[in-house]
mmCIF file as Biopython writes it, N, C-alpha, C and O atoms, coordinates in Angstrom:
data_model
#
loop_
_atom_site.group_PDB
_atom_site.id
_atom_site.type_symbol
_atom_site.label_atom_id
_atom_site.label_alt_id
_atom_site.label_comp_id
_atom_site.label_asym_id
_atom_site.label_entity_id
_atom_site.label_seq_id
_atom_site.pdbx_PDB_ins_code
_atom_site.Cartn_x
_atom_site.Cartn_y
_atom_site.Cartn_z
_atom_site.occupancy
_atom_site.B_iso_or_equiv
_atom_site.auth_seq_id
_atom_site.auth_asym_id
_atom_site.pdbx_PDB_model_num
ATOM 1   N N  . MET A ? 1  ? 12.741  -2.430  28.188  1.0 0.0 1  A 1 
ATOM 2   C CA . MET A ? 1  ? 12.423  -1.611  29.326  1.0 0.0 1  A 1 
ATOM 3   C C  . MET A ? 1  ? 11.059  -0.939  29.165  1.0 0.0 1  A 1 
ATOM 4   O O  . MET A ? 1  ? 10.381  -0.662  30.155  1.0 0.0 1  A 1 
ATOM 5   N N  . THR A ? 2  ? 10.663  -0.683  27.937  1.0 0.0 2  A 1 
ATOM 6   C CA . THR A ? 2  ? 9.370   -0.030  27.724  1.0 0.0 2  A 1 
ATOM 7   C C  . THR A ? 2  ? 8.263   -1.024  27.423  1.0 0.0 2  A 1 
ATOM 8   O O  . THR A ? 2  ? 7.126   -0.629  27.167  1.0 0.0 2  A 1 
ATOM 9   N N  . TYR A ? 3  ? 8.584   -2.304  27.451  1.0 0.0 3  A 1 
ATOM 10  C CA . TYR A ? 3  ? 7.609   -3.341  27.100  1.0 0.0 3  A 1 
ATOM 11  C C  . TYR A ? 3  ? 6.342   -3.247  27.940  1.0 0.0 3  A 1 
ATOM 12  O O  . TYR A ? 3  ? 5.239   -3.328  27.401  1.0 0.0 3  A 1 
ATOM 13  N N  . GLN A ? 4  ? 6.483   -3.078  29.236  1.0 0.0 4  A 1 
ATOM 14  C CA . GLN A ? 4  ? 5.327   -3.023  30.131  1.0 0.0 4  A 1 
ATOM 15  C C  . GLN A ? 4  ? 4.426   -1.822  29.838  1.0 0.0 4  A 1 
ATOM 16  O O  . GLN A ? 4  ? 3.229   -1.871  30.122  1.0 0.0 4  A 1 
ATOM 17  N N  . GLN A ? 5  ? 4.965   -0.775  29.291  1.0 0.0 5  A 1 
ATOM 18  C CA . GLN A ? 5  ? 4.177   0.420   29.000  1.0 0.0 5  A 1 
ATOM 19  C C  . GLN A ? 5  ? 3.620   0.406   27.582  1.0 0.0 5  A 1 
ATOM 20  O O  . GLN A ? 5  ? 2.499   0.861   27.356  1.0 0.0 5  A 1 
ATOM 21  N N  . VAL A ? 6  ? 4.386   -0.107  26.627  1.0 0.0 6  A 1 
ATOM 22  C CA . VAL A ? 6  ? 4.011   -0.025  25.219  1.0 0.0 6  A 1 
ATOM 23  C C  . VAL A ? 6  ? 3.148   -1.202  24.776  1.0 0.0 6  A 1 
ATOM 24  O O  . VAL A ? 6  ? 2.163   -1.003  24.065  1.0 0.0 6  A 1 
ATOM 25  N N  . PHE A ? 7  ? 3.490   -2.400  25.173  1.0 0.0 7  A 1 
ATOM 26  C CA . PHE A ? 7  ? 2.799   -3.580  24.660  1.0 0.0 7  A 1 
ATOM 27  C C  . PHE A ? 7  ? 1.295   -3.590  24.940  1.0 0.0 7  A 1 
ATOM 28  O O  . PHE A ? 7  ? 0.538   -3.890  24.017  1.0 0.0 7  A 1 
ATOM 29  N N  . PRO A ? 8  ? 0.815   -3.289  26.130  1.0 0.0 8  A 1 
ATOM 30  C CA . PRO A ? 8  ? -0.641  -3.317  26.351  1.0 0.0 8  A 1 
ATOM 31  C C  . PRO A ? 8  ? -1.407  -2.358  25.435  1.0 0.0 8  A 1 
ATOM 32  O O  . PRO A ? 8  ? -2.511  -2.684  24.997  1.0 0.0 8  A 1 
ATOM 33  N N  . GLN A ? 9  ? -0.854  -1.205  25.143  1.0 0.0 9  A 1 
ATOM 34  C CA . GLN A ? 9  ? -1.516  -0.250  24.255  1.0 0.0 9  A 1 
ATOM 35  C C  . GLN A ? 9  ? -1.559  -0.770  22.826  1.0 0.0 9  A 1 
ATOM 36  O O  . GLN A ? 9  ? -2.595  -0.682  22.166  1.0 0.0 9  A 1 
ATOM 37  N N  . ILE A ? 10 ? -0.453  -1.308  22.343  1.0 0.0 10 A 1 
ATOM 38  C CA . ILE A ? 10 ? -0.405  -1.856  20.984  1.0 0.0 10 A 1 
ATOM 39  C C  . ILE A ? 10 ? -1.298  -3.088  20.896  1.0 0.0 10 A 1 
ATOM 40  O O  . ILE A ? 10 ? -2.004  -3.262  19.903  1.0 0.0 10 A 1 
ATOM 41  N N  . SER A ? 11 ? -1.284  -3.920  21.884  1.0 0.0 11 A 1 
ATOM 42  C CA . SER A ? 11 ? -2.103  -5.121  21.890  1.0 0.0 11 A 1 
ATOM 43  C C  . SER A ? 11 ? -3.592  -4.787  21.864  1.0 0.0 11 A 1 
ATOM 44  O O  . SER A ? 11 ? -4.367  -5.479  21.204  1.0 0.0 11 A 1 
ATOM 45  N N  . ALA A ? 12 ? -3.996  -3.752  22.563  1.0 0.0 12 A 1 
ATOM 46  C CA . ALA A ? 12 ? -5.411  -3.354  22.573  1.0 0.0 12 A 1 
ATOM 47  C C  . ALA A ? 12 ? -5.851  -2.847  21.206  1.0 0.0 12 A 1 
ATOM 48  O O  . ALA A ? 12 ? -6.995  -3.070  20.809  1.0 0.0 12 A 1 
ATOM 49  N N  . ILE A ? 13 ? -4.973  -2.175  20.486  1.0 0.0 13 A 1 
ATOM 50  C CA . ILE A ? 13 ? -5.304  -1.662  19.159  1.0 0.0 13 A 1 
ATOM 51  C C  . ILE A ? 13 ? -5.353  -2.797  18.141  1.0 0.0 13 A 1 
ATOM 52  O O  . ILE A ? 13 ? -6.256  -2.842  17.306  1.0 0.0 13 A 1 
ATOM 53  N N  . ALA A ? 14 ? -4.393  -3.707  18.203  1.0 0.0 14 A 1 
ATOM 54  C CA . ALA A ? 14 ? -4.235  -4.730  17.180  1.0 0.0 14 A 1 
ATOM 55  C C  . ALA A ? 14 ? -4.991  -6.019  17.468  1.0 0.0 14 A 1 
ATOM 56  O O  . ALA A ? 14 ? -4.921  -6.944  16.659  1.0 0.0 14 A 1 
ATOM 57  N N  . ASN A ? 15 ? -5.695  -6.125  18.556  1.0 0.0 15 A 1 
ATOM 58  C CA . ASN A ? 15 ? -6.359  -7.371  18.914  1.0 0.0 15 A 1 
ATOM 59  C C  . ASN A ? 15 ? -7.796  -7.397  18.372  1.0 0.0 15 A 1 
ATOM 60  O O  . ASN A ? 15 ? -8.734  -6.963  19.041  1.0 0.0 15 A 1 
ATOM 61  N N  . TYR A ? 16 ? -7.946  -7.916  17.147  1.0 0.0 16 A 1 
ATOM 62  C CA . TYR A ? 16 ? -9.264  -8.049  16.533  1.0 0.0 16 A 1 
ATOM 63  C C  . TYR A ? 16 ? -9.821  -9.450  16.716  1.0 0.0 16 A 1 
ATOM 64  O O  . TYR A ? 16 ? -10.984 -9.695  16.394  1.0 0.0 16 A 1 
ATOM 65  N N  . GLY A ? 17 ? -9.028  -10.363 17.219  1.0 0.0 17 A 1 
ATOM 66  C CA . GLY A ? 17 ? -9.476  -11.742 17.358  1.0 0.0 17 A 1 
ATOM 67  C C  . GLY A ? 17 ? -9.279  -12.500 16.053  1.0 0.0 17 A 1 
ATOM 68  O O  . GLY A ? 17 ? -8.390  -12.186 15.262  1.0 0.0 17 A 1 
ATOM 69  N N  . SER A ? 18 ? -10.123 -13.500 15.846  1.0 0.0 18 A 1 
ATOM 70  C CA . SER A ? 18 ? -10.020 -14.326 14.647  1.0 0.0 18 A 1 
ATOM 71  C C  . SER A ? 18 ? -10.909 -13.744 13.549  1.0 0.0 18 A 1 
ATOM 72  O O  . SER A ? 18 ? -12.105 -14.025 13.486  1.0 0.0 18 A 1 
ATOM 73  N N  . VAL A ? 19 ? -10.308 -12.935 12.693  1.0 0.0 19 A 1 
ATOM 74  C CA . VAL A ? 19 ? -11.048 -12.324 11.592  1.0 0.0 19 A 1 
ATOM 75  C C  . VAL A ? 19 ? -10.299 -12.553 10.288  1.0 0.0 19 A 1 
ATOM 76  O O  . VAL A ? 19 ? -9.101  -12.833 10.287  1.0 0.0 19 A 1 
ATOM 77  N N  . VAL A ? 20 ? -11.011 -12.432 9.193   1.0 0.0 20 A 1 
ATOM 78  C CA . VAL A ? 20 ? -10.415 -12.520 7.857   1.0 0.0 20 A 1 
ATOM 79  C C  . VAL A ? 20 ? -10.606 -11.172 7.168   1.0 0.0 20 A 1 
ATOM 80  O O  . VAL A ? 20 ? -11.425 -10.362 7.601   1.0 0.0 20 A 1 
ATOM 81  N N  . MET A ? 21 ? -9.858  -10.936 6.108   1.0 0.0 21 A 1 
ATOM 82  C CA . MET A ? 21 ? -9.906  -9.632  5.450   1.0 0.0 21 A 1 
ATOM 83  C C  . MET A ? 21 ? -11.305 -9.233  4.984   1.0 0.0 21 A 1 
ATOM 84  O O  . MET A ? 21 ? -11.719 -8.102  5.242   1.0 0.0 21 A 1 
ATOM 85  N N  . PRO A ? 22 ? -12.050 -10.106 4.312   1.0 0.0 22 A 1 
ATOM 86  C CA . PRO A ? 22 ? -13.396 -9.675  3.894   1.0 0.0 22 A 1 
ATOM 87  C C  . PRO A ? 22 ? -14.270 -9.267  5.077   1.0 0.0 22 A 1 
ATOM 88  O O  . PRO A ? 22 ? -15.047 -8.318  4.971   1.0 0.0 22 A 1 
ATOM 89  N N  . GLY A ? 23 ? -14.154 -9.959  6.184   1.0 0.0 23 A 1 
ATOM 90  C CA . GLY A ? 23 ? -14.925 -9.594  7.363   1.0 0.0 23 A 1 
ATOM 91  C C  . GLY A ? 23 ? -14.447 -8.299  7.987   1.0 0.0 23 A 1 
ATOM 92  O O  . GLY A ? 23 ? -15.246 -7.527  8.519   1.0 0.0 23 A 1 
ATOM 93  N N  . LEU A ? 24 ? -13.150 -8.060  7.924   1.0 0.0 24 A 1 
ATOM 94  C CA . LEU A ? 24 ? -12.575 -6.848  8.482   1.0 0.0 24 A 1 
ATOM 95  C C  . LEU A ? 24 ? -12.992 -5.626  7.671   1.0 0.0 24 A 1 
ATOM 96  O O  . LEU A ? 24 ? -13.274 -4.564  8.226   1.0 0.0 24 A 1 
ATOM 97  N N  . TRP A ? 25 ? -13.028 -5.791  6.345   1.0 0.0 25 A 1 
ATOM 98  C CA . TRP A ? 25 ? -13.382 -4.685  5.462   1.0 0.0 25 A 1 
ATOM 99  C C  . TRP A ? 25 ? -14.859 -4.675  5.105   1.0 0.0 25 A 1 
ATOM 100 O O  . TRP A ? 25 ? -15.317 -3.779  4.397   1.0 0.0 25 A 1 
ATOM 101 N N  . ASN A ? 26 ? -15.614 -5.664  5.586   1.0 0.0 26 A 1 
ATOM 102 C CA . ASN A ? 26 ? -17.047 -5.771  5.321   1.0 0.0 26 A 1 
ATOM 103 C C  . ASN A ? 26 ? -17.326 -5.895  3.823   1.0 0.0 26 A 1 
ATOM 104 O O  . ASN A ? 26 ? -18.170 -5.185  3.276   1.0 0.0 26 A 1 
ATOM 105 N N  . LEU A ? 27 ? -16.594 -6.821  3.160   1.0 0.0 27 A 1 
ATOM 106 C CA . LEU A ? 27 ? -16.735 -7.054  1.723   1.0 0.0 27 A 1 
ATOM 107 C C  . LEU A ? 27 ? -17.149 -8.491  1.460   1.0 0.0 27 A 1 
ATOM 108 O O  . LEU A ? 27 ? -17.021 -9.359  2.324   1.0 0.0 27 A 1 
ATOM 109 N N  . ASN A ? 28 ? -17.644 -8.728  0.257   1.0 0.0 28 A 1 
ATOM 110 C CA . ASN A ? 28 ? -17.947 -10.070 -0.203  1.0 0.0 28 A 1 
ATOM 111 C C  . ASN A ? 28 ? -16.626 -10.834 -0.368  1.0 0.0 28 A 1 
ATOM 112 O O  . ASN A ? 28 ? -15.684 -10.293 -0.946  1.0 0.0 28 A 1 
ATOM 113 N N  . PRO A ? 29 ? -16.533 -12.077 0.124   1.0 0.0 29 A 1 
ATOM 114 C CA . PRO A ? 29 ? -15.268 -12.825 -0.004  1.0 0.0 29 A 1 
ATOM 115 C C  . PRO A ? 29 ? -14.833 -13.016 -1.452  1.0 0.0 29 A 1 
ATOM 116 O O  . PRO A ? 29 ? -13.638 -12.976 -1.745  1.0 0.0 29 A 1 
ATOM 117 N N  . TYR A ? 30 ? -15.773 -13.220 -2.353  1.0 0.0 30 A 1 
ATOM 118 C CA . TYR A ? 30 ? -15.414 -13.418 -3.758  1.0 0.0 30 A 1 
ATOM 119 C C  . TYR A ? 30 ? -14.875 -12.132 -4.380  1.0 0.0 30 A 1 
ATOM 120 O O  . TYR A ? 30 ? -13.997 -12.180 -5.242  1.0 0.0 30 A 1 
ATOM 121 N N  . LEU A ? 31 ? -15.386 -11.005 -3.956  1.0 0.0 31 A 1 
ATOM 122 C CA . LEU A ? 31 ? -14.872 -9.728  -4.435  1.0 0.0 31 A 1 
ATOM 123 C C  . LEU A ? 31 ? -13.435 -9.519  -3.949  1.0 0.0 31 A 1 
ATOM 124 O O  . LEU A ? 31 ? -12.600 -8.990  -4.682  1.0 0.0 31 A 1 
ATOM 125 N N  . THR A ? 32 ? -13.157 -9.930  -2.735  1.0 0.0 32 A 1 
ATOM 126 C CA . THR A ? 32 ? -11.804 -9.811  -2.197  1.0 0.0 32 A 1 
ATOM 127 C C  . THR A ? 32 ? -10.834 -10.709 -2.967  1.0 0.0 32 A 1 
ATOM 128 O O  . THR A ? 32 ? -9.724  -10.289 -3.294  1.0 0.0 32 A 1 
ATOM 129 N N  . VAL A ? 33 ? -11.248 -11.933 -3.254  1.0 0.0 33 A 1 
ATOM 130 C CA . VAL A ? 33 ? -10.403 -12.849 -4.032  1.0 0.0 33 A 1 
ATOM 131 C C  . VAL A ? 33 ? -10.167 -12.281 -5.420  1.0 0.0 33 A 1 
ATOM 132 O O  . VAL A ? 33 ? -9.044  -12.326 -5.921  1.0 0.0 33 A 1 
ATOM 133 N N  . LEU A ? 34 ? -11.203 -11.748 -6.046  1.0 0.0 34 A 1 
ATOM 134 C CA . LEU A ? 34 ? -11.067 -11.159 -7.376  1.0 0.0 34 A 1 
ATOM 135 C C  . LEU A ? 34 ? -10.102 -9.968  -7.353  1.0 0.0 34 A 1 
ATOM 136 O O  . LEU A ? 34 ? -9.260  -9.831  -8.240  1.0 0.0 34 A 1 
ATOM 137 N N  . ALA A ? 35 ? -10.228 -9.122  -6.351  1.0 0.0 35 A 1 
ATOM 138 C CA . ALA A ? 35 ? -9.360  -7.950  -6.264  1.0 0.0 35 A 1 
ATOM 139 C C  . ALA A ? 35 ? -7.892  -8.355  -6.096  1.0 0.0 35 A 1 
ATOM 140 O O  . ALA A ? 35 ? -7.019  -7.801  -6.765  1.0 0.0 35 A 1 
ATOM 141 N N  . PHE A ? 36 ? -7.617  -9.310  -5.214  1.0 0.0 36 A 1 
ATOM 142 C CA . PHE A ? 36 ? -6.227  -9.731  -5.016  1.0 0.0 36 A 1 
ATOM 143 C C  . PHE A ? 36 ? -5.696  -10.486 -6.233  1.0 0.0 36 A 1 
ATOM 144 O O  . PHE A ? 36 ? -4.505  -10.401 -6.535  1.0 0.0 36 A 1 
ATOM 145 N N  . SER A ? 37 ? -6.555  -11.222 -6.933  1.0 0.0 37 A 1 
ATOM 146 C CA . SER A ? 37 ? -6.124  -11.909 -8.157  1.0 0.0 37 A 1 
ATOM 147 C C  . SER A ? 37 ? -5.752  -10.899 -9.230  1.0 0.0 37 A 1 
ATOM 148 O O  . SER A ? 37 ? -4.736  -11.055 -9.907  1.0 0.0 37 A 1 
ATOM 149 N N  . LEU A ? 38 ? -6.566  -9.869  -9.386  1.0 0.0 38 A 1 
ATOM 150 C CA . LEU A ? 38 ? -6.254  -8.839  -10.375 1.0 0.0 38 A 1 
ATOM 151 C C  . LEU A ? 38 ? -4.976  -8.084  -10.019 1.0 0.0 38 A 1 
ATOM 152 O O  . LEU A ? 38 ? -4.191  -7.740  -10.903 1.0 0.0 38 A 1 
ATOM 153 N N  . MET A ? 39 ? -4.766  -7.827  -8.737  1.0 0.0 39 A 1 
ATOM 154 C CA . MET A ? 39 ? -3.526  -7.167  -8.327  1.0 0.0 39 A 1 
ATOM 155 C C  . MET A ? 39 ? -2.319  -8.051  -8.616  1.0 0.0 39 A 1 
ATOM 156 O O  . MET A ? 39 ? -1.277  -7.551  -9.041  1.0 0.0 39 A 1 
ATOM 157 N N  . ALA A ? 40 ? -2.444  -9.357  -8.392  1.0 0.0 40 A 1 
ATOM 158 C CA . ALA A ? 40 ? -1.336  -10.276 -8.674  1.0 0.0 40 A 1 
ATOM 159 C C  . ALA A ? 40 ? -1.049  -10.324 -10.169 1.0 0.0 40 A 1 
ATOM 160 O O  . ALA A ? 40 ? 0.111   -10.302 -10.580 1.0 0.0 40 A 1 
ATOM 161 N N  . LEU A ? 41 ? -2.104  -10.391 -10.986 1.0 0.0 41 A 1 
ATOM 162 C CA . LEU A ? 41 ? -1.900  -10.408 -12.440 1.0 0.0 41 A 1 
ATOM 163 C C  . LEU A ? 41 ? -1.252  -9.116  -12.923 1.0 0.0 41 A 1 
ATOM 164 O O  . LEU A ? 41 ? -0.380  -9.149  -13.791 1.0 0.0 41 A 1 
ATOM 165 N N  . LEU A ? 42 ? -1.665  -7.993  -12.377 1.0 0.0 42 A 1 
ATOM 166 C CA . LEU A ? 42 ? -1.048  -6.721  -12.739 1.0 0.0 42 A 1 
ATOM 167 C C  . LEU A ? 42 ? 0.426   -6.703  -12.342 1.0 0.0 42 A 1 
ATOM 168 O O  . LEU A ? 42 ? 1.272   -6.227  -13.099 1.0 0.0 42 A 1 
ATOM 169 N N  . LEU A ? 43 ? 0.727   -7.216  -11.167 1.0 0.0 43 A 1 
ATOM 170 C CA . LEU A ? 43 ? 2.119   -7.271  -10.718 1.0 0.0 43 A 1 
ATOM 171 C C  . LEU A ? 43 ? 2.959   -8.156  -11.633 1.0 0.0 43 A 1 
ATOM 172 O O  . LEU A ? 43 ? 4.073   -7.786  -12.002 1.0 0.0 43 A 1 
ATOM 173 N N  . PHE A ? 44 ? 2.430   -9.326  -12.001 1.0 0.0 44 A 1 
ATOM 174 C CA . PHE A ? 44 ? 3.164   -10.219 -12.916 1.0 0.0 44 A 1 
ATOM 175 C C  . PHE A ? 44 ? 3.373   -9.558  -14.271 1.0 0.0 44 A 1 
ATOM 176 O O  . PHE A ? 44 ? 4.442   -9.691  -14.868 1.0 0.0 44 A 1 
ATOM 177 N N  . TYR A ? 45 ? 2.361   -8.848  -14.761 1.0 0.0 45 A 1 
ATOM 178 C CA . TYR A ? 45 ? 2.476   -8.155  -16.044 1.0 0.0 45 A 1 
ATOM 179 C C  . TYR A ? 45 ? 3.559   -7.074  -15.979 1.0 0.0 45 A 1 
ATOM 180 O O  . TYR A ? 45 ? 4.384   -6.950  -16.884 1.0 0.0 45 A 1 
ATOM 181 N N  . LEU A ? 46 ? 3.542   -6.299  -14.899 1.0 0.0 46 A 1 
ATOM 182 C CA . LEU A ? 46 ? 4.543   -5.234  -14.768 1.0 0.0 46 A 1 
ATOM 183 C C  . LEU A ? 46 ? 5.952   -5.792  -14.649 1.0 0.0 46 A 1 
ATOM 184 O O  . LEU A ? 46 ? 6.892   -5.232  -15.213 1.0 0.0 46 A 1 
ATOM 185 N N  . ILE A ? 47 ? 6.106   -6.884  -13.924 1.0 0.0 47 A 1 
ATOM 186 C CA . ILE A ? 47 ? 7.424   -7.514  -13.810 1.0 0.0 47 A 1 
ATOM 187 C C  . ILE A ? 47 ? 7.889   -8.004  -15.172 1.0 0.0 47 A 1 
ATOM 188 O O  . ILE A ? 47 ? 9.064   -7.871  -15.512 1.0 0.0 47 A 1 
ATOM 189 N N  . ASP A ? 48 ? 6.976   -8.571  -15.955 1.0 0.0 48 A 1 
ATOM 190 C CA . ASP A ? 48 ? 7.323   -9.052  -17.285 1.0 0.0 48 A 1 
ATOM 191 C C  . ASP A ? 48 ? 7.704   -7.886  -18.206 1.0 0.0 48 A 1 
ATOM 192 O O  . ASP A ? 48 ? 8.654   -7.993  -18.981 1.0 0.0 48 A 1 
ATOM 193 N N  . ARG A ? 49 ? 6.973   -6.791  -18.123 1.0 0.0 49 A 1 
ATOM 194 C CA . ARG A ? 49 ? 7.257   -5.629  -18.967 1.0 0.0 49 A 1 
ATOM 195 C C  . ARG A ? 49 ? 8.600   -4.995  -18.621 1.0 0.0 49 A 1 
ATOM 196 O O  . ARG A ? 49 ? 9.330   -4.565  -19.513 1.0 0.0 49 A 1 
ATOM 197 N N  . VAL A ? 50 ? 8.926   -4.934  -17.352 1.0 0.0 50 A 1 
ATOM 198 C CA . VAL A ? 50 ? 10.187  -4.335  -16.929 1.0 0.0 50 A 1 
ATOM 199 C C  . VAL A ? 50 ? 11.350  -5.248  -17.287 1.0 0.0 50 A 1 
ATOM 200 O O  . VAL A ? 50 ? 12.458  -4.778  -17.544 1.0 0.0 50 A 1 
ATOM 201 N N  . GLY A ? 51 ? 11.099  -6.551  -17.305 1.0 0.0 51 A 1 
ATOM 202 C CA . GLY A ? 51 ? 12.137  -7.492  -17.666 1.0 0.0 51 A 1 
ATOM 203 C C  . GLY A ? 51 ? 12.989  -7.928  -16.499 1.0 0.0 51 A 1 
ATOM 204 O O  . GLY A ? 51 ? 14.153  -8.285  -16.682 1.0 0.0 51 A 1 
ATOM 205 N N  . LEU A ? 52 ? 12.438  -7.905  -15.314 1.0 0.0 52 A 1 
ATOM 206 C CA . LEU A ? 52 ? 13.199  -8.348  -14.147 1.0 0.0 52 A 1 
ATOM 207 C C  . LEU A ? 52 ? 13.343  -9.866  -14.179 1.0 0.0 52 A 1 
ATOM 208 O O  . LEU A ? 52 ? 12.355  -10.597 -14.261 1.0 0.0 52 A 1 
ATOM 209 N N  . LYS A ? 53 ? 14.564  -10.316 -14.116 1.0 0.0 53 A 1 
ATOM 210 C CA . LYS A ? 53 ? 14.841  -11.752 -14.128 1.0 0.0 53 A 1 
ATOM 211 C C  . LYS A ? 53 ? 15.869  -12.066 -13.071 1.0 0.0 53 A 1 
ATOM 212 O O  . LYS A ? 53 ? 16.580  -11.187 -12.584 1.0 0.0 53 A 1 
ATOM 213 N N  . ARG A ? 54 ? 15.935  -13.341 -12.723 1.0 0.0 54 A 1 
ATOM 214 C CA . ARG A ? 54 ? 16.946  -13.767 -11.762 1.0 0.0 54 A 1 
ATOM 215 C C  . ARG A ? 54 ? 18.307  -13.729 -12.423 1.0 0.0 54 A 1 
ATOM 216 O O  . ARG A ? 54 ? 18.428  -13.928 -13.632 1.0 0.0 54 A 1 
ATOM 217 N N  . LYS A ? 55 ? 19.332  -13.472 -11.622 1.0 0.0 55 A 1 
ATOM 218 C CA . LYS A ? 55 ? 20.690  -13.385 -12.158 1.0 0.0 55 A 1 
ATOM 219 C C  . LYS A ? 55 ? 21.144  -14.705 -12.765 1.0 0.0 55 A 1 
ATOM 220 O O  . LYS A ? 55 ? 21.757  -14.706 -13.832 1.0 0.0 55 A 1 
ATOM 221 N N  . ASP A ? 56 ? 20.854  -15.844 -12.104 1.0 0.0 56 A 1 
ATOM 222 C CA . ASP A ? 56 ? 21.304  -17.124 -12.632 1.0 0.0 56 A 1 
ATOM 223 C C  . ASP A ? 56 ? 20.539  -17.499 -13.893 1.0 0.0 56 A 1 
ATOM 224 O O  . ASP A ? 56 ? 21.062  -18.264 -14.703 1.0 0.0 56 A 1 
ATOM 225 N N  . LYS A ? 57 ? 19.344  -17.007 -14.093 1.0 0.0 57 A 1 
ATOM 226 C CA . LYS A ? 57 ? 18.600  -17.247 -15.317 1.0 0.0 57 A 1 
ATOM 227 C C  . LYS A ? 57 ? 19.267  -16.542 -16.493 1.0 0.0 57 A 1 
ATOM 228 O O  . LYS A ? 57 ? 19.394  -17.125 -17.570 1.0 0.0 57 A 1 
ATOM 229 N N  . GLU A ? 58 ? 19.693  -15.306 -16.304 1.0 0.0 58 A 1 
ATOM 230 C CA . GLU A ? 58 ? 20.335  -14.552 -17.366 1.0 0.0 58 A 1 
ATOM 231 C C  . GLU A ? 58 ? 21.640  -15.206 -17.793 1.0 0.0 58 A 1 
ATOM 232 O O  . GLU A ? 58 ? 21.965  -15.229 -18.980 1.0 0.0 58 A 1 
ATOM 233 N N  . ALA A ? 59 ? 22.381  -15.731 -16.846 1.0 0.0 59 A 1 
ATOM 234 C CA . ALA A ? 59 ? 23.661  -16.376 -17.166 1.0 0.0 59 A 1 
ATOM 235 C C  . ALA A ? 59 ? 23.421  -17.640 -17.984 1.0 0.0 59 A 1 
ATOM 236 O O  . ALA A ? 59 ? 24.213  -17.958 -18.872 1.0 0.0 59 A 1 
ATOM 237 N N  . GLY A ? 60 ? 22.346  -18.361 -17.700 1.0 0.0 60 A 1 
ATOM 238 C CA . GLY A ? 60 ? 22.038  -19.585 -18.439 1.0 0.0 60 A 1 
ATOM 239 C C  . GLY A ? 60 ? 21.570  -19.322 -19.845 1.0 0.0 60 A 1 
ATOM 240 O O  . GLY A ? 60 ? 21.786  -20.154 -20.727 1.0 0.0 60 A 1 
ATOM 241 N N  . GLU A ? 61 ? 20.936  -18.193 -20.085 1.0 0.0 61 A 1 
ATOM 242 C CA . GLU A ? 61 ? 20.443  -17.868 -21.414 1.0 0.0 61 A 1 
ATOM 243 C C  . GLU A ? 61 ? 21.559  -17.445 -22.371 1.0 0.0 61 A 1 
ATOM 244 O O  . GLU A ? 61 ? 21.416  -17.590 -23.585 1.0 0.0 61 A 1 
ATOM 245 N N  . GLU A ? 62 ? 22.656  -16.930 -21.843 1.0 0.0 62 A 1 
ATOM 246 C CA . GLU A ? 62 ? 23.742  -16.450 -22.670 1.0 0.0 62 A 1 
ATOM 247 C C  . GLU A ? 62 ? 24.580  -17.588 -23.231 1.0 0.0 62 A 1 
ATOM 248 O O  . GLU A ? 62 ? 25.263  -17.406 -24.239 1.0 0.0 62 A 1 
ATOM 249 N N  . GLU A ? 63 ? 24.543  -18.747 -22.609 1.0 0.0 63 A 1 
ATOM 250 C CA . GLU A ? 63 ? 25.411  -19.846 -23.043 1.0 0.0 63 A 1 
ATOM 251 C C  . GLU A ? 63 ? 24.949  -20.506 -24.288 1.0 0.0 63 A 1 
ATOM 252 O O  . GLU A ? 63 ? 25.587  -21.445 -24.763 1.0 0.0 63 A 1 
#
């Protein structure tokens, strides 16, 4: 019921067209790739340190 009132406002805010993150943030594309790679490596390291594993993996290791 509120679609006609809400959607045009949200669409006007969110309509940037065809852009990529480096262009949106005005950064070098290689710097953006490096930043996301480092964040992924940090996430993998933290997951490894915490010891989060899949449930079926743990069951297989006990046998």
